[in-house]
C-alpha positions, 0 to 999 in steps of 0.5 A, spaced: 276 338 175 281 335 180 280 329 182 286 328 187 284 325 194 282 330 199 284 330 207 277 328 209 273 322 207 267 326 205 267 328 198 267 335 196 261 339 193 264 339 186 266 331 187 258 330 188 256 334 183 260 331 178 257 324 179 252 321 174 244 324 175 243 317 177 248 316 182 246 323 186 239 321 186 241 314 189 246 318 195 240 323 196 235 317 197 240 314 202 241 321 206 233 321 206 232 315 209 238 315 214 236 322 216 238 323 223 231 324 225 229 318 222 223 321 220 223 319 212 225 312 214 219 311 219 214 314 213 216 309 208 216 303 213 209 306 215 207 306 208 209 299 207 206 297 213 199 300 211 200 297 204 201 290 207 195 290 212 191 292 207 193 286 202 192 282 208 184 285 209 183 284 201 185 276 202 180 276 209 175 279 205 176 274 199 176 268 205 169 271 208 166 271 201 167 264 200 164 262 206 158 267 205 160 270 211 157 277 214 160 284 209 163 287 216 170 286 213 168 290 206 164 295 210 171 296 215 175 297 210 171 302 206 171 306 212 178 305 214 180 307 206 175 313 207 178 316 213 185 316 211 
């Protein structure tokens, strides 16, 4: 394969396919996350935010359990996970 420079800044299909698998996967992931519609990135960000919120709820549950408060938090968390 000839790896001389081309007139464009974008690599050819052959050049991209010649890359190691890890590099091609990384490029694919970047393209997915930076799609023009941004849907993939939005989904990823929402999933991360959901996970962070669930961790916070679990922290609050532990605090409530230490103070002997109502078990309302646990019920809400259970139902929110069930509905999702």
